[in-house]
GUVOMI-30193 format. One line per field, with one value per residue (C-alpha): residue number from 1; residue in three letters; z, y, x. Coordinates in steps of 0.05 Angstrom, whole numbers, plus 32768, in hexadecimal, padded with zeros to 4 digits. Layout:
BEGIN
pos <- (NUM	...)
code <- (ala	...)
Z <- (Z	...)
Y <- (Y	...)
X <- (X	...)
***
This chain:
BEGIN
pos <- (1	2	3	4	5	6	7	8	9	10	11	12	13	14	15	16	17	18	19	20	21	22	23	24	25	26	27	28	29	30	31	32	33	34	35	36	37	38	39	40	41	42	43	44	45	46	47	48	49	50	51	52	53	54	55	56	57	58	59	60	61	62	63	64	65	66	67	68	69	70	71	72	73	74	75	76	77)
code <- (met	val	lys	arg	leu	gly	leu	ala	leu	ala	thr	val	ala	ala	ser	phe	gly	leu	val	leu	ser	thr	ala	pro	thr	ser	ser	ala	thr	phe	val	trp	tyr	val	asp	ser	his	his	ser	ser	leu	leu	ser	cys	asn	thr	ala	gly	gln	ala	gly	ala	his	lys	trp	gly	val	ile	tyr	arg	cys	asp	pro	phe	pro	tyr	lys	pro	gly	val	trp	glu	leu	trp	val	arg	arg)
Z <- (7D84	7D70	7D8A	7DCD	7DD2	7DC3	7DF8	7E2B	7E1A	7E20	7E65	7E7D	7E63	7E85	7EC6	7EC2	7EB5	7EF2	7F1E	7F05	7F0F	7F58	7F68	7F91	7F67	7F92	7FC3	7FE3	8021	8041	808B	80AB	80E3	8110	8101	812D	8154	8145	8166	8126	80E5	80BF	80E2	80D7	808C	8088	80A9	807B	803D	8057	8062	801E	800A	8042	803C	7FFA	7FEE	8011	805A	8086	80C2	80F4	8135	8172	8190	81D9	81DA	81B4	818D	817E	8137	8124	80E4	80C7	8090	8066	8065)
Y <- (8111	80F6	8134	812D	80E3	80F3	8129	80F9	80C4	80F8	810D	80C5	80B9	80F8	80E4	809F	80BD	80EA	80AF	8088	80C3	80CA	807F	806D	8057	801B	7FF5	7FD2	7FF4	7FE1	7FE9	7FE5	7FB2	7FA1	7F5A	7F4E	7F6E	7F63	7F73	7F8E	7FAE	7F74	7F40	7F6C	7F71	7F26	7F18	7F49	7F28	7EE2	7EF3	7F12	7ED8	7EEE	7F3A	7F49	7F6D	7FAD	7FB0	7FDF	7FDA	8013	801E	8011	8057	8042	8011	801E	7FE3	7FC4	7FC5	7FBB	7F97	7FBA	7F97	7FA9	7F7C)
X <- (7D39	7D7D	7D9F	7D7B	7D8E	7DD6	7DD6	7DBA	7DEE	7E26	7E0B	7E0A	7E51	7E6B	7E4A	7E68	7EAD	7EA5	7E94	7ED0	7EFF	7EEC	7EF5	7F32	7F6D	7F7D	7F52	7F8D	7FA7	7FE8	7FF6	803B	8043	807E	8090	80CD	8106	8150	8193	81B3	81A0	81C0	8194	8157	8165	8173	8130	810D	812A	811C	80D2	80C7	809A	806A	8068	808B	80CD	80B7	80CB	80F2	8121	811B	8140	8115	810C	810E	8147	8187	81A4	8160	8144	80FB	80E7	80AA	8083	8046	800A)
***
């Protein structure tokens, strides 16, 4: 009886471990958004650093593909 109970508990524990191992590691998903457009990389970086209290320290400045000389500030929210 004790052996059977121990086997049942081990099965439950293994099943619980399998469920936990297949759960997603993070439920927070981040999506990149264009926040603003700038005329230079320097002004884009300045705006990214100034808005760090809103979106955190992670941002990126990419050149606008259809208009040379314009930079897009991308932020994660």
